[in-house]
MARKOL-688572 format. One record per residue (C-alpha): x, y, z. Coordinates in steps of 0.05 Angstrom, whole numbers, padded with zeros to 5 digits. Layout:
N
+--------+--------+--------+
:     c1 :     c2 :     c3 :
+--------+--------+--------+
:      X :      Y :      Z :
...
+--------+--------+--------+
% end
This chain:
99
+--------+--------+--------+
:     c1 :     c2 :     c3 :
+--------+--------+--------+
:  00237 : -00167 :  00107 :
:  00268 : -00105 :  00138 :
:  00234 : -00037 :  00144 :
:  00284 : -00004 :  00096 :
:  00271 : -00054 :  00041 :
:  00196 : -00049 :  00050 :
:  00200 :  00027 :  00050 :
:  00236 :  00024 : -00017 :
:  00181 : -00021 : -00046 :
:  00128 :  00027 : -00020 :
:  00163 :  00087 : -00052 :
:  00166 :  00048 : -00118 :
:  00091 :  00034 : -00115 :
:  00076 :  00107 : -00099 :
:  00118 :  00128 : -00160 :
:  00079 :  00078 : -00203 :
:  00012 :  00104 : -00178 :
:  00035 :  00176 : -00190 :
:  00055 :  00158 : -00261 :
: -00013 :  00127 : -00274 :
: -00048 :  00189 : -00246 :
: -00004 :  00237 : -00284 :
: -00012 :  00201 : -00350 :
: -00087 :  00193 : -00339 :
: -00080 :  00119 : -00355 :
: -00130 :  00095 : -00303 :
: -00159 :  00026 : -00318 :
: -00234 :  00014 : -00319 :
: -00231 : -00031 : -00257 :
: -00206 :  00025 : -00212 :
: -00216 :  00100 : -00203 :
: -00175 :  00162 : -00192 :
: -00203 :  00166 : -00121 :
: -00184 :  00094 : -00106 :
: -00113 :  00105 : -00131 :
: -00106 :  00169 : -00090 :
: -00131 :  00131 : -00029 :
: -00080 :  00076 : -00041 :
: -00024 :  00128 : -00049 :
: -00045 :  00159 :  00017 :
: -00044 :  00091 :  00051 :
:  00025 :  00076 :  00023 :
:  00051 :  00145 :  00044 :
:  00026 :  00132 :  00115 :
:  00059 :  00064 :  00116 :
:  00125 :  00093 :  00094 :
:  00121 :  00148 :  00146 :
:  00108 :  00098 :  00202 :
:  00167 :  00055 :  00179 :
:  00215 :  00114 :  00172 :
:  00197 :  00143 :  00240 :
:  00190 :  00075 :  00273 :
:  00121 :  00092 :  00299 :
:  00061 :  00047 :  00303 :
: -00003 :  00065 :  00266 :
: -00068 :  00074 :  00303 :
: -00099 :  00010 :  00329 :
: -00142 : -00025 :  00278 :
: -00096 : -00019 :  00217 :
: -00117 : -00074 :  00170 :
: -00115 : -00095 :  00098 :
: -00156 : -00041 :  00064 :
: -00118 : -00039 : -00002 :
: -00117 : -00114 : -00008 :
: -00193 : -00117 : -00001 :
: -00202 : -00067 : -00057 :
: -00153 : -00102 : -00102 :
: -00182 : -00171 : -00089 :
: -00254 : -00147 : -00097 :
: -00247 : -00109 : -00162 :
: -00180 : -00114 : -00197 :
: -00161 : -00169 : -00246 :
: -00118 : -00225 : -00220 :
: -00062 : -00209 : -00269 :
: -00054 : -00137 : -00247 :
:  00020 : -00125 : -00231 :
:  00006 : -00063 : -00190 :
: -00050 : -00099 : -00153 :
: -00003 : -00156 : -00135 :
:  00050 : -00106 : -00111 :
: -00001 : -00071 : -00067 :
: -00026 : -00135 : -00036 :
:  00045 : -00160 : -00023 :
:  00067 : -00093 :  00007 :
:  00007 : -00090 :  00053 :
:  00017 : -00163 :  00075 :
:  00090 : -00151 :  00090 :
:  00075 : -00085 :  00126 :
:  00022 : -00118 :  00170 :
:  00068 : -00177 :  00185 :
:  00124 : -00129 :  00205 :
:  00076 : -00091 :  00251 :
:  00057 : -00153 :  00289 :
:  00123 : -00147 :  00326 :
:  00121 : -00072 :  00335 :
:  00048 : -00053 :  00346 :
:  00036 : -00016 :  00411 :
: -00038 : -00033 :  00414 :
: -00069 : -00103 :  00408 :
+--------+--------+--------+
% end
């Protein structure tokens, strides 16, 4: 998957999170703080992809861990977040400056 396609998917997920936060329709398995954290992570990913910069060493699957640990398996947003993070980390393996 290319960086442009992944960036588009990230922007879509950010828009979805913003919609949830704006509507106040936060599910009981997550929190406002968790969604804000995920939006920040996604924003950082998009910035790195747009500017073709590598994140700090140690970038790892933080969102995926949260989703897997506490979200229901049938969560559409949760699945999107896990897929985006997996694709982002896979893309970084070829571009990361630090081991």
